[in-house]
mmCIF entry with sequence, helices, sheets and N, C-alpha, C, O atoms, coordinates in Angstrom:
data_MODEL
# 
_entry.id   MODEL 
# 
_entity.id                         1 
_entity.type                       polymer 
_entity.pdbx_number_of_molecules   1 
# 
_entity_poly.entity_id                      1 
_entity_poly.type                           'polypeptide(L)' 
_entity_poly.nstd_linkage                   no 
_entity_poly.nstd_monomer                   no 
_entity_poly.pdbx_seq_one_letter_code       MRPDDGFPTLSDATGAVMSYPVGRWALFTLWLWFGWHTFVRGWHFLLQDPS 
_entity_poly.pdbx_seq_one_letter_code_can   MRPDDGFPTLSDATGAVMSYPVGRWALFTLWLWFGWHTFVRGWHFLLQDPS 
_entity_poly.pdbx_strand_id                 A 
# 
loop_
_entity_poly_seq.entity_id 
_entity_poly_seq.num 
_entity_poly_seq.mon_id 
_entity_poly_seq.hetero 
1 1  MET n 
1 2  ARG n 
1 3  PRO n 
1 4  ASP n 
1 5  ASP n 
1 6  GLY n 
1 7  PHE n 
1 8  PRO n 
1 9  THR n 
1 10 LEU n 
1 11 SER n 
1 12 ASP n 
1 13 ALA n 
1 14 THR n 
1 15 GLY n 
1 16 ALA n 
1 17 VAL n 
1 18 MET n 
1 19 SER n 
1 20 TYR n 
1 21 PRO n 
1 22 VAL n 
1 23 GLY n 
1 24 ARG n 
1 25 TRP n 
1 26 ALA n 
1 27 LEU n 
1 28 PHE n 
1 29 THR n 
1 30 LEU n 
1 31 TRP n 
1 32 LEU n 
1 33 TRP n 
1 34 PHE n 
1 35 GLY n 
1 36 TRP n 
1 37 HIS n 
1 38 THR n 
1 39 PHE n 
1 40 VAL n 
1 41 ARG n 
1 42 GLY n 
1 43 TRP n 
1 44 HIS n 
1 45 PHE n 
1 46 LEU n 
1 47 LEU n 
1 48 GLN n 
1 49 ASP n 
1 50 PRO n 
1 51 SER n 
# 
_struct_asym.id          A 
_struct_asym.entity_id   1 
# 
loop_
_struct_conf.conf_type_id 
_struct_conf.id 
_struct_conf.pdbx_PDB_helix_id 
_struct_conf.beg_label_comp_id 
_struct_conf.beg_label_asym_id 
_struct_conf.beg_label_seq_id 
_struct_conf.pdbx_beg_PDB_ins_code 
_struct_conf.end_label_comp_id 
_struct_conf.end_label_asym_id 
_struct_conf.end_label_seq_id 
_struct_conf.pdbx_end_PDB_ins_code 
_struct_conf.beg_auth_comp_id 
_struct_conf.beg_auth_asym_id 
_struct_conf.beg_auth_seq_id 
_struct_conf.end_auth_comp_id 
_struct_conf.end_auth_asym_id 
_struct_conf.end_auth_seq_id 
_struct_conf.pdbx_PDB_helix_class 
_struct_conf.details 
_struct_conf.pdbx_PDB_helix_length 
HELX_P HELX_P1 AA1 LEU A 10 ? VAL A 17 ? LEU A 10 VAL A 17 1 ? 8  
HELX_P HELX_P2 AA2 PRO A 21 ? GLY A 35 ? PRO A 21 GLY A 35 1 ? 15 
HELX_P HELX_P3 AA3 TRP A 36 ? VAL A 40 ? TRP A 36 VAL A 40 3 ? 5  
HELX_P HELX_P4 AA4 TRP A 43 ? PHE A 45 ? TRP A 43 PHE A 45 5 ? 3  
# 
_struct_conf_type.id          HELX_P 
_struct_conf_type.criteria    ? 
_struct_conf_type.reference   ? 
# 
loop_
_atom_site.group_PDB 
_atom_site.id 
_atom_site.type_symbol 
_atom_site.label_atom_id 
_atom_site.label_alt_id 
_atom_site.label_comp_id 
_atom_site.label_asym_id 
_atom_site.label_entity_id 
_atom_site.label_seq_id 
_atom_site.pdbx_PDB_ins_code 
_atom_site.Cartn_x 
_atom_site.Cartn_y 
_atom_site.Cartn_z 
_atom_site.occupancy 
_atom_site.B_iso_or_equiv 
_atom_site.pdbx_formal_charge 
_atom_site.auth_seq_id 
_atom_site.auth_comp_id 
_atom_site.auth_asym_id 
_atom_site.auth_atom_id 
_atom_site.pdbx_PDB_model_num 
ATOM 1   N N  . MET A 1 1  ? 152.133 18.204 -25.927 1.00 0.00 ? 1  MET A N  1 
ATOM 2   C CA . MET A 1 1  ? 152.304 19.612 -25.611 1.00 0.00 ? 1  MET A CA 1 
ATOM 3   C C  . MET A 1 1  ? 152.765 19.762 -24.162 1.00 0.00 ? 1  MET A C  1 
ATOM 4   O O  . MET A 1 1  ? 152.359 19.013 -23.273 1.00 0.00 ? 1  MET A O  1 
ATOM 5   N N  . ARG A 1 2  ? 153.601 20.728 -23.966 1.00 0.00 ? 2  ARG A N  1 
ATOM 6   C CA . ARG A 1 2  ? 154.084 21.011 -22.625 1.00 0.00 ? 2  ARG A CA 1 
ATOM 7   C C  . ARG A 1 2  ? 153.235 22.114 -21.996 1.00 0.00 ? 2  ARG A C  1 
ATOM 8   O O  . ARG A 1 2  ? 152.673 22.940 -22.715 1.00 0.00 ? 2  ARG A O  1 
ATOM 9   N N  . PRO A 1 3  ? 153.132 22.141 -20.670 1.00 0.00 ? 3  PRO A N  1 
ATOM 10  C CA . PRO A 1 3  ? 152.332 23.185 -20.014 1.00 0.00 ? 3  PRO A CA 1 
ATOM 11  C C  . PRO A 1 3  ? 152.866 24.600 -20.248 1.00 0.00 ? 3  PRO A C  1 
ATOM 12  O O  . PRO A 1 3  ? 152.113 25.563 -20.103 1.00 0.00 ? 3  PRO A O  1 
ATOM 13  N N  . ASP A 1 4  ? 154.124 24.748 -20.599 1.00 0.00 ? 4  ASP A N  1 
ATOM 14  C CA . ASP A 1 4  ? 154.684 26.090 -20.749 1.00 0.00 ? 4  ASP A CA 1 
ATOM 15  C C  . ASP A 1 4  ? 154.793 26.530 -22.212 1.00 0.00 ? 4  ASP A C  1 
ATOM 16  O O  . ASP A 1 4  ? 155.567 27.436 -22.521 1.00 0.00 ? 4  ASP A O  1 
ATOM 17  N N  . ASP A 1 5  ? 154.032 25.906 -23.117 1.00 0.00 ? 5  ASP A N  1 
ATOM 18  C CA . ASP A 1 5  ? 154.149 26.267 -24.528 1.00 0.00 ? 5  ASP A CA 1 
ATOM 19  C C  . ASP A 1 5  ? 153.274 27.454 -24.920 1.00 0.00 ? 5  ASP A C  1 
ATOM 20  O O  . ASP A 1 5  ? 153.342 27.900 -26.065 1.00 0.00 ? 5  ASP A O  1 
ATOM 21  N N  . GLY A 1 6  ? 152.473 27.970 -24.028 1.00 0.00 ? 6  GLY A N  1 
ATOM 22  C CA . GLY A 1 6  ? 151.701 29.176 -24.296 1.00 0.00 ? 6  GLY A CA 1 
ATOM 23  C C  . GLY A 1 6  ? 150.283 28.948 -24.771 1.00 0.00 ? 6  GLY A C  1 
ATOM 24  O O  . GLY A 1 6  ? 149.525 29.908 -24.908 1.00 0.00 ? 6  GLY A O  1 
ATOM 25  N N  . PHE A 1 7  ? 149.896 27.698 -25.030 1.00 0.00 ? 7  PHE A N  1 
ATOM 26  C CA . PHE A 1 7  ? 148.541 27.413 -25.463 1.00 0.00 ? 7  PHE A CA 1 
ATOM 27  C C  . PHE A 1 7  ? 147.669 27.093 -24.257 1.00 0.00 ? 7  PHE A C  1 
ATOM 28  O O  . PHE A 1 7  ? 148.070 26.307 -23.399 1.00 0.00 ? 7  PHE A O  1 
ATOM 29  N N  . PRO A 1 8  ? 146.474 27.692 -24.178 1.00 0.00 ? 8  PRO A N  1 
ATOM 30  C CA . PRO A 1 8  ? 145.593 27.348 -23.053 1.00 0.00 ? 8  PRO A CA 1 
ATOM 31  C C  . PRO A 1 8  ? 145.031 25.942 -23.216 1.00 0.00 ? 8  PRO A C  1 
ATOM 32  O O  . PRO A 1 8  ? 144.789 25.484 -24.333 1.00 0.00 ? 8  PRO A O  1 
ATOM 33  N N  . THR A 1 9  ? 144.829 25.274 -22.112 1.00 0.00 ? 9  THR A N  1 
ATOM 34  C CA . THR A 1 9  ? 144.237 23.939 -22.130 1.00 0.00 ? 9  THR A CA 1 
ATOM 35  C C  . THR A 1 9  ? 142.714 24.073 -22.082 1.00 0.00 ? 9  THR A C  1 
ATOM 36  O O  . THR A 1 9  ? 142.185 25.158 -21.837 1.00 0.00 ? 9  THR A O  1 
ATOM 37  N N  . LEU A 1 10 ? 142.024 22.972 -22.314 1.00 0.00 ? 10 LEU A N  1 
ATOM 38  C CA . LEU A 1 10 ? 140.572 22.982 -22.211 1.00 0.00 ? 10 LEU A CA 1 
ATOM 39  C C  . LEU A 1 10 ? 140.139 23.333 -20.794 1.00 0.00 ? 10 LEU A C  1 
ATOM 40  O O  . LEU A 1 10 ? 139.122 23.999 -20.599 1.00 0.00 ? 10 LEU A O  1 
ATOM 41  N N  . SER A 1 11 ? 140.898 22.895 -19.821 1.00 0.00 ? 11 SER A N  1 
ATOM 42  C CA . SER A 1 11 ? 140.606 23.225 -18.430 1.00 0.00 ? 11 SER A CA 1 
ATOM 43  C C  . SER A 1 11 ? 140.746 24.728 -18.180 1.00 0.00 ? 11 SER A C  1 
ATOM 44  O O  . SER A 1 11 ? 139.941 25.312 -17.455 1.00 0.00 ? 11 SER A O  1 
ATOM 45  N N  . ASP A 1 12 ? 141.751 25.350 -18.770 1.00 0.00 ? 12 ASP A N  1 
ATOM 46  C CA . ASP A 1 12 ? 141.920 26.804 -18.638 1.00 0.00 ? 12 ASP A CA 1 
ATOM 47  C C  . ASP A 1 12 ? 140.743 27.548 -19.257 1.00 0.00 ? 12 ASP A C  1 
ATOM 48  O O  . ASP A 1 12 ? 140.219 28.492 -18.666 1.00 0.00 ? 12 ASP A O  1 
ATOM 49  N N  . ALA A 1 13 ? 140.329 27.121 -20.453 1.00 0.00 ? 13 ALA A N  1 
ATOM 50  C CA . ALA A 1 13 ? 139.216 27.779 -21.134 1.00 0.00 ? 13 ALA A CA 1 
ATOM 51  C C  . ALA A 1 13 ? 137.910 27.597 -20.369 1.00 0.00 ? 13 ALA A C  1 
ATOM 52  O O  . ALA A 1 13 ? 137.130 28.540 -20.238 1.00 0.00 ? 13 ALA A O  1 
ATOM 53  N N  . THR A 1 14 ? 137.673 26.397 -19.866 1.00 0.00 ? 14 THR A N  1 
ATOM 54  C CA . THR A 1 14 ? 136.458 26.140 -19.092 1.00 0.00 ? 14 THR A CA 1 
ATOM 55  C C  . THR A 1 14 ? 136.453 26.965 -17.812 1.00 0.00 ? 14 THR A C  1 
ATOM 56  O O  . THR A 1 14 ? 135.418 27.509 -17.425 1.00 0.00 ? 14 THR A O  1 
ATOM 57  N N  . GLY A 1 15 ? 137.593 27.057 -17.160 1.00 0.00 ? 15 GLY A N  1 
ATOM 58  C CA . GLY A 1 15 ? 137.687 27.864 -15.946 1.00 0.00 ? 15 GLY A CA 1 
ATOM 59  C C  . GLY A 1 15 ? 137.438 29.331 -16.209 1.00 0.00 ? 15 GLY A C  1 
ATOM 60  O O  . GLY A 1 15 ? 136.816 30.014 -15.396 1.00 0.00 ? 15 GLY A O  1 
ATOM 61  N N  . ALA A 1 16 ? 137.920 29.825 -17.346 1.00 0.00 ? 16 ALA A N  1 
ATOM 62  C CA . ALA A 1 16 ? 137.690 31.230 -17.690 1.00 0.00 ? 16 ALA A CA 1 
ATOM 63  C C  . ALA A 1 16 ? 136.219 31.498 -17.968 1.00 0.00 ? 16 ALA A C  1 
ATOM 64  O O  . ALA A 1 16 ? 135.687 32.532 -17.566 1.00 0.00 ? 16 ALA A O  1 
ATOM 65  N N  . VAL A 1 17 ? 135.558 30.569 -18.656 1.00 0.00 ? 17 VAL A N  1 
ATOM 66  C CA . VAL A 1 17 ? 134.130 30.748 -18.958 1.00 0.00 ? 17 VAL A CA 1 
ATOM 67  C C  . VAL A 1 17 ? 133.298 30.631 -17.693 1.00 0.00 ? 17 VAL A C  1 
ATOM 68  O O  . VAL A 1 17 ? 132.338 31.379 -17.507 1.00 0.00 ? 17 VAL A O  1 
ATOM 69  N N  . MET A 1 18 ? 133.662 29.690 -16.820 1.00 0.00 ? 18 MET A N  1 
ATOM 70  C CA . MET A 1 18 ? 132.856 29.468 -15.624 1.00 0.00 ? 18 MET A CA 1 
ATOM 71  C C  . MET A 1 18 ? 133.075 30.506 -14.532 1.00 0.00 ? 18 MET A C  1 
ATOM 72  O O  . MET A 1 18 ? 132.416 30.453 -13.493 1.00 0.00 ? 18 MET A O  1 
ATOM 73  N N  . SER A 1 19 ? 133.972 31.432 -14.744 1.00 0.00 ? 19 SER A N  1 
ATOM 74  C CA . SER A 1 19 ? 134.152 32.484 -13.757 1.00 0.00 ? 19 SER A CA 1 
ATOM 75  C C  . SER A 1 19 ? 133.030 33.516 -13.812 1.00 0.00 ? 19 SER A C  1 
ATOM 76  O O  . SER A 1 19 ? 132.917 34.365 -12.928 1.00 0.00 ? 19 SER A O  1 
ATOM 77  N N  . TYR A 1 20 ? 132.200 33.441 -14.856 1.00 0.00 ? 20 TYR A N  1 
ATOM 78  C CA . TYR A 1 20 ? 131.055 34.346 -15.003 1.00 0.00 ? 20 TYR A CA 1 
ATOM 79  C C  . TYR A 1 20 ? 129.766 33.549 -14.893 1.00 0.00 ? 20 TYR A C  1 
ATOM 80  O O  . TYR A 1 20 ? 129.681 32.443 -15.426 1.00 0.00 ? 20 TYR A O  1 
ATOM 81  N N  . PRO A 1 21 ? 128.749 34.095 -14.205 1.00 0.00 ? 21 PRO A N  1 
ATOM 82  C CA . PRO A 1 21 ? 127.476 33.364 -14.086 1.00 0.00 ? 21 PRO A CA 1 
ATOM 83  C C  . PRO A 1 21 ? 126.835 33.043 -15.439 1.00 0.00 ? 21 PRO A C  1 
ATOM 84  O O  . PRO A 1 21 ? 126.257 31.968 -15.601 1.00 0.00 ? 21 PRO A O  1 
ATOM 85  N N  . VAL A 1 22 ? 126.924 33.944 -16.400 1.00 0.00 ? 22 VAL A N  1 
ATOM 86  C CA . VAL A 1 22 ? 126.351 33.693 -17.723 1.00 0.00 ? 22 VAL A CA 1 
ATOM 87  C C  . VAL A 1 22 ? 127.084 32.533 -18.395 1.00 0.00 ? 22 VAL A C  1 
ATOM 88  O O  . VAL A 1 22 ? 126.460 31.713 -19.069 1.00 0.00 ? 22 VAL A O  1 
ATOM 89  N N  . GLY A 1 23 ? 128.380 32.460 -18.220 1.00 0.00 ? 23 GLY A N  1 
ATOM 90  C CA . GLY A 1 23 ? 129.149 31.364 -18.777 1.00 0.00 ? 23 GLY A CA 1 
ATOM 91  C C  . GLY A 1 23 ? 128.774 30.029 -18.173 1.00 0.00 ? 23 GLY A C  1 
ATOM 92  O O  . GLY A 1 23 ? 128.725 29.014 -18.867 1.00 0.00 ? 23 GLY A O  1 
ATOM 93  N N  . ARG A 1 24 ? 128.504 30.033 -16.861 1.00 0.00 ? 24 ARG A N  1 
ATOM 94  C CA . ARG A 1 24 ? 128.068 28.792 -16.205 1.00 0.00 ? 24 ARG A CA 1 
ATOM 95  C C  . ARG A 1 24 ? 126.749 28.316 -16.786 1.00 0.00 ? 24 ARG A C  1 
ATOM 96  O O  . ARG A 1 24 ? 126.580 27.131 -17.074 1.00 0.00 ? 24 ARG A O  1 
ATOM 97  N N  . TRP A 1 25 ? 125.813 29.241 -16.957 1.00 0.00 ? 25 TRP A N  1 
ATOM 98  C CA . TRP A 1 25 ? 124.519 28.872 -17.523 1.00 0.00 ? 25 TRP A CA 1 
ATOM 99  C C  . TRP A 1 25 ? 124.656 28.421 -18.966 1.00 0.00 ? 25 TRP A C  1 
ATOM 100 O O  . TRP A 1 25 ? 123.977 27.482 -19.380 1.00 0.00 ? 25 TRP A O  1 
ATOM 101 N N  . ALA A 1 26 ? 125.513 29.063 -19.737 1.00 0.00 ? 26 ALA A N  1 
ATOM 102 C CA . ALA A 1 26 ? 125.715 28.682 -21.131 1.00 0.00 ? 26 ALA A CA 1 
ATOM 103 C C  . ALA A 1 26 ? 126.288 27.261 -21.224 1.00 0.00 ? 26 ALA A C  1 
ATOM 104 O O  . ALA A 1 26 ? 125.819 26.458 -22.031 1.00 0.00 ? 26 ALA A O  1 
ATOM 105 N N  . LEU A 1 27 ? 127.288 26.950 -20.411 1.00 0.00 ? 27 LEU A N  1 
ATOM 106 C CA . LEU A 1 27 ? 127.853 25.592 -20.425 1.00 0.00 ? 27 LEU A CA 1 
ATOM 107 C C  . LEU A 1 27 ? 126.841 24.557 -19.954 1.00 0.00 ? 27 LEU A C  1 
ATOM 108 O O  . LEU A 1 27 ? 126.791 23.443 -20.477 1.00 0.00 ? 27 LEU A O  1 
ATOM 109 N N  . PHE A 1 28 ? 126.039 24.929 -18.967 1.00 0.00 ? 28 PHE A N  1 
ATOM 110 C CA . PHE A 1 28 ? 125.014 24.013 -18.467 1.00 0.00 ? 28 PHE A CA 1 
ATOM 111 C C  . PHE A 1 28 ? 123.968 23.718 -19.537 1.00 0.00 ? 28 PHE A C  1 
ATOM 112 O O  . PHE A 1 28 ? 123.589 22.562 -19.725 1.00 0.00 ? 28 PHE A O  1 
ATOM 113 N N  . THR A 1 29 ? 123.497 24.747 -20.239 1.00 0.00 ? 29 THR A N  1 
ATOM 114 C CA . THR A 1 29 ? 122.499 24.520 -21.279 1.00 0.00 ? 29 THR A CA 1 
ATOM 115 C C  . THR A 1 29 ? 123.094 23.744 -22.455 1.00 0.00 ? 29 THR A C  1 
ATOM 116 O O  . THR A 1 29 ? 122.418 22.910 -23.057 1.00 0.00 ? 29 THR A O  1 
ATOM 117 N N  . LEU A 1 30 ? 124.353 24.019 -22.780 1.00 0.00 ? 30 LEU A N  1 
ATOM 118 C CA . LEU A 1 30 ? 125.019 23.246 -23.835 1.00 0.00 ? 30 LEU A CA 1 
ATOM 119 C C  . LEU A 1 30 ? 125.139 21.782 -23.432 1.00 0.00 ? 30 LEU A C  1 
ATOM 120 O O  . LEU A 1 30 ? 124.921 20.893 -24.255 1.00 0.00 ? 30 LEU A O  1 
ATOM 121 N N  . TRP A 1 31 ? 125.481 21.530 -22.189 1.00 0.00 ? 31 TRP A N  1 
ATOM 122 C CA . TRP A 1 31 ? 125.584 20.170 -21.672 1.00 0.00 ? 31 TRP A CA 1 
ATOM 123 C C  . TRP A 1 31 ? 124.228 19.458 -21.723 1.00 0.00 ? 31 TRP A C  1 
ATOM 124 O O  . TRP A 1 31 ? 124.150 18.296 -22.120 1.00 0.00 ? 31 TRP A O  1 
ATOM 125 N N  . LEU A 1 32 ? 123.158 20.157 -21.320 1.00 0.00 ? 32 LEU A N  1 
ATOM 126 C CA . LEU A 1 32 ? 121.819 19.567 -21.383 1.00 0.00 ? 32 LEU A CA 1 
ATOM 127 C C  . LEU A 1 32 ? 121.404 19.277 -22.825 1.00 0.00 ? 32 LEU A C  1 
ATOM 128 O O  . LEU A 1 32 ? 120.860 18.211 -23.111 1.00 0.00 ? 32 LEU A O  1 
ATOM 129 N N  . TRP A 1 33 ? 121.658 20.217 -23.727 1.00 0.00 ? 33 TRP A N  1 
ATOM 130 C CA . TRP A 1 33 ? 121.299 20.036 -25.126 1.00 0.00 ? 33 TRP A CA 1 
ATOM 131 C C  . TRP A 1 33 ? 122.028 18.836 -25.713 1.00 0.00 ? 33 TRP A C  1 
ATOM 132 O O  . TRP A 1 33 ? 121.418 17.993 -26.371 1.00 0.00 ? 33 TRP A O  1 
ATOM 133 N N  . PHE A 1 34 ? 123.329 18.761 -25.476 1.00 0.00 ? 34 PHE A N  1 
ATOM 134 C CA . PHE A 1 34 ? 124.124 17.654 -26.010 1.00 0.00 ? 34 PHE A CA 1 
ATOM 135 C C  . PHE A 1 34 ? 123.671 16.320 -25.426 1.00 0.00 ? 34 PHE A C  1 
ATOM 136 O O  . PHE A 1 34 ? 123.558 15.333 -26.152 1.00 0.00 ? 34 PHE A O  1 
ATOM 137 N N  . GLY A 1 35 ? 123.413 16.284 -24.133 1.00 0.00 ? 35 GLY A N  1 
ATOM 138 C CA . GLY A 1 35 ? 122.948 15.053 -23.492 1.00 0.00 ? 35 GLY A CA 1 
ATOM 139 C C  . GLY A 1 35 ? 121.599 14.604 -24.027 1.00 0.00 ? 35 GLY A C  1 
ATOM 140 O O  . GLY A 1 35 ? 121.393 13.414 -24.265 1.00 0.00 ? 35 GLY A O  1 
ATOM 141 N N  . TRP A 1 36 ? 120.681 15.539 -24.220 1.00 0.00 ? 36 TRP A N  1 
ATOM 142 C CA . TRP A 1 36 ? 119.364 15.200 -24.756 1.00 0.00 ? 36 TRP A CA 1 
ATOM 143 C C  . TRP A 1 36 ? 119.491 14.615 -26.158 1.00 0.00 ? 36 TRP A C  1 
ATOM 144 O O  . TRP A 1 36 ? 118.922 13.562 -26.449 1.00 0.00 ? 36 TRP A O  1 
ATOM 145 N N  . HIS A 1 37 ? 120.223 15.286 -27.010 1.00 0.00 ? 37 HIS A N  1 
ATOM 146 C CA . HIS A 1 37 ? 120.322 14.844 -28.393 1.00 0.00 ? 37 HIS A CA 1 
ATOM 147 C C  . HIS A 1 37 ? 121.169 13.582 -28.551 1.00 0.00 ? 37 HIS A C  1 
ATOM 148 O O  . HIS A 1 37 ? 120.996 12.834 -29.513 1.00 0.00 ? 37 HIS A O  1 
ATOM 149 N N  . THR A 1 38 ? 122.062 13.350 -27.632 1.00 0.00 ? 38 THR A N  1 
ATOM 150 C CA . THR A 1 38 ? 122.909 12.165 -27.724 1.00 0.00 ? 38 THR A CA 1 
ATOM 151 C C  . THR A 1 38 ? 122.221 10.928 -27.160 1.00 0.00 ? 38 THR A C  1 
ATOM 152 O O  . THR A 1 38 ? 122.186 9.886  -27.815 1.00 0.00 ? 38 THR A O  1 
ATOM 153 N N  . PHE A 1 39 ? 121.680 11.033 -25.960 1.00 0.00 ? 39 PHE A N  1 
ATOM 154 C CA . PHE A 1 39 ? 121.187 9.856  -25.274 1.00 0.00 ? 39 PHE A CA 1 
ATOM 155 C C  . PHE A 1 39 ? 119.690 9.635  -25.418 1.00 0.00 ? 39 PHE A C  1 
ATOM 156 O O  . PHE A 1 39 ? 119.243 8.488  -25.422 1.00 0.00 ? 39 PHE A O  1 
ATOM 157 N N  . VAL A 1 40 ? 118.913 10.681 -25.536 1.00 0.00 ? 40 VAL A N  1 
ATOM 158 C CA . VAL A 1 40 ? 117.469 10.515 -25.657 1.00 0.00 ? 40 VAL A CA 1 
ATOM 159 C C  . VAL A 1 40 ? 117.076 10.305 -27.113 1.00 0.00 ? 40 VAL A C  1 
ATOM 160 O O  . VAL A 1 40 ? 116.305 9.397  -27.425 1.00 0.00 ? 40 VAL A O  1 
ATOM 161 N N  . ARG A 1 41 ? 117.602 11.136 -28.002 1.00 0.00 ? 41 ARG A N  1 
ATOM 162 C CA . ARG A 1 41 ? 117.266 11.008 -29.418 1.00 0.00 ? 41 ARG A CA 1 
ATOM 163 C C  . ARG A 1 41 ? 118.164 10.003 -30.127 1.00 0.00 ? 41 ARG A C  1 
ATOM 164 O O  . ARG A 1 41 ? 117.796 9.482  -31.180 1.00 0.00 ? 41 ARG A O  1 
ATOM 165 N N  . GLY A 1 42 ? 119.321 9.727  -29.572 1.00 0.00 ? 42 GLY A N  1 
ATOM 166 C CA . GLY A 1 42 ? 120.225 8.748  -30.149 1.00 0.00 ? 42 GLY A CA 1 
ATOM 167 C C  . GLY A 1 42 ? 121.299 9.382  -31.011 1.00 0.00 ? 42 GLY A C  1 
ATOM 168 O O  . GLY A 1 42 ? 121.212 10.552 -31.383 1.00 0.00 ? 42 GLY A O  1 
ATOM 169 N N  . TRP A 1 43 ? 122.317 8.585  -31.322 1.00 0.00 ? 43 TRP A N  1 
ATOM 170 C CA . TRP A 1 43 ? 123.459 9.078  -32.089 1.00 0.00 ? 43 TRP A CA 1 
ATOM 171 C C  . TRP A 1 43 ? 123.093 9.427  -33.523 1.00 0.00 ? 43 TRP A C  1 
ATOM 172 O O  . TRP A 1 43 ? 123.804 10.214 -34.148 1.00 0.00 ? 43 TRP A O  1 
ATOM 173 N N  . HIS A 1 44 ? 122.016 8.875  -34.071 1.00 0.00 ? 44 HIS A N  1 
ATOM 174 C CA . HIS A 1 44 ? 121.669 9.143  -35.456 1.00 0.00 ? 44 HIS A CA 1 
ATOM 175 C C  . HIS A 1 44 ? 121.463 10.630 -35.727 1.00 0.00 ? 44 HIS A C  1 
ATOM 176 O O  . HIS A 1 44 ? 121.640 11.080 -36.860 1.00 0.00 ? 44 HIS A O  1 
ATOM 177 N N  . PHE A 1 45 ? 121.091 11.400 -34.703 1.00 0.00 ? 45 PHE A N  1 
ATOM 178 C CA . PHE A 1 45 ? 120.927 12.853 -34.880 1.00 0.00 ? 45 PHE A CA 1 
ATOM 179 C C  . PHE A 1 45 ? 122.261 13.494 -35.273 1.00 0.00 ? 45 PHE A C  1 
ATOM 180 O O  . PHE A 1 45 ? 122.294 14.377 -36.130 1.00 0.00 ? 45 PHE A O  1 
ATOM 181 N N  . LEU A 1 46 ? 123.342 13.062 -34.661 1.00 0.00 ? 46 LEU A N  1 
ATOM 182 C CA . LEU A 1 46 ? 124.647 13.650 -34.953 1.00 0.00 ? 46 LEU A CA 1 
ATOM 183 C C  . LEU A 1 46 ? 125.251 13.106 -36.238 1.00 0.00 ? 46 LEU A C  1 
ATOM 184 O O  . LEU A 1 46 ? 126.158 13.721 -36.798 1.00 0.00 ? 46 LEU A O  1 
ATOM 185 N N  . LEU A 1 47 ? 124.764 11.960 -36.717 1.00 0.00 ? 47 LEU A N  1 
ATOM 186 C CA . LEU A 1 47 ? 125.369 11.320 -37.875 1.00 0.00 ? 47 LEU A CA 1 
ATOM 187 C C  . LEU A 1 47 ? 124.543 11.490 -39.149 1.00 0.00 ? 47 LEU A C  1 
ATOM 188 O O  . LEU A 1 47 ? 124.812 10.836 -40.157 1.00 0.00 ? 47 LEU A O  1 
ATOM 189 N N  . GLN A 1 48 ? 123.532 12.370 -39.104 1.00 0.00 ? 48 GLN A N  1 
ATOM 190 C CA . GLN A 1 48 ? 122.689 12.561 -40.280 1.00 0.00 ? 48 GLN A CA 1 
ATOM 191 C C  . GLN A 1 48 ? 123.451 13.211 -41.418 1.00 0.00 ? 48 GLN A C  1 
ATOM 192 O O  . GLN A 1 48 ? 124.373 13.997 -41.200 1.00 0.00 ? 48 GLN A O  1 
ATOM 193 N N  . ASP A 1 49 ? 123.052 12.871 -42.638 1.00 0.00 ? 49 ASP A N  1 
ATOM 194 C CA . ASP A 1 49 ? 123.615 13.493 -43.827 1.00 0.00 ? 49 ASP A CA 1 
ATOM 195 C C  . ASP A 1 49 ? 122.990 14.883 -43.979 1.00 0.00 ? 49 ASP A C  1 
ATOM 196 O O  . ASP A 1 49 ? 121.764 14.994 -43.988 1.00 0.00 ? 49 ASP A O  1 
ATOM 197 N N  . PRO A 1 50 ? 123.787 15.938 -44.098 1.00 0.00 ? 50 PRO A N  1 
ATOM 198 C CA . PRO A 1 50 ? 123.226 17.292 -44.151 1.00 0.00 ? 50 PRO A CA 1 
ATOM 199 C C  . PRO A 1 50 ? 122.420 17.591 -45.421 1.00 0.00 ? 50 PRO A C  1 
ATOM 200 O O  . PRO A 1 50 ? 121.691 18.581 -45.454 1.00 0.00 ? 50 PRO A O  1 
ATOM 201 N N  . SER A 1 51 ? 122.530 16.783 -46.440 1.00 0.00 ? 51 SER A N  1 
ATOM 202 C CA . SER A 1 51 ? 121.789 17.073 -47.674 1.00 0.00 ? 51 SER A CA 1 
ATOM 203 C C  . SER A 1 51 ? 120.376 16.541 -47.647 1.00 0.00 ? 51 SER A C  1 
ATOM 204 O O  . SER A 1 51 ? 119.634 16.709 -48.615 1.00 0.00 ? 51 SER A O  1 
# 
């Protein structure tokens, strides 16, 4: 993809969310949640069968 194709990048979206204090807190809590479930509980949490 080229920068001028009209689609926002992940960096653009993150910058837009982080321009608000609530967005910063939301990304921070999402980061903490993902880190806890990935590294403390292990990958098996993400790979469980939903049934």
